[in-house]
N, C-alpha and C positions, 0 to 999 in steps of 0.2 A: 718242177713240183714233185715229180716222182723221185728225183734224186734226193731231195730233202727228206722224203718219207723213208727211203731206204737207209739214208745216213742216220736218221734218228733211231730206226730199228737196230742198226748195227751197234750204235752206242749203248742202247738198252741191253742188248744181248751181251756185250762186253762186260758191262757192270754186273749183270746177272751171273755170268760165268765166274767173275771174280768173287762174287758173294758165295757161290757154291764151293769154290776152291778154298776160301777162308773157312767155311764150315767143315771141309774135309780135314783141315789141320787138327781139329779136335777129335775126329773119329779114327784117324790113322796114326801110325807111329812115325810117319815121314813128315814131320812138321816143317822142316826147313824147305823141303821140296815144294810143298803146297804153298808156303809163304812166298817163295820165289815165283811160282806160277801165278799166284794172285797179284803180286806186284807187277808182273809183266802185263797181265790183263788190264789192270787199272791204268798203267801207262799207255797202253794201246787205246783205251777208251778216251783218255785225255787228248791223245793225238787226233782222234776222230772229232772230239769237241772243237779242237782248233780248226779242223776242216769245216765244221758247221758254222762257226761264228761269223765268217765273212758273208754268209748267206742272209743273216738276220741283222747284222750290225755293220758299222764302218770299221771293223777290226781288220788290221793288216797282219797276216801271219808272218810275213818276212821281217816285221819290226821286232820280233822276239830275238 
């Protein structure tokens, strides 16, 4: 139960960090850098979602 809680918190924090990185592309002159960082953060969040799916559904991560 506590594992699920921390996994959900990690996913939310990844998406929040990606949102902040996307906002920084508008305020700084390093647009490409922040876009790459935000893309990496979103991909990491989706990887965490794939870790979370088997806990709630019959999803098998190895089938991808």
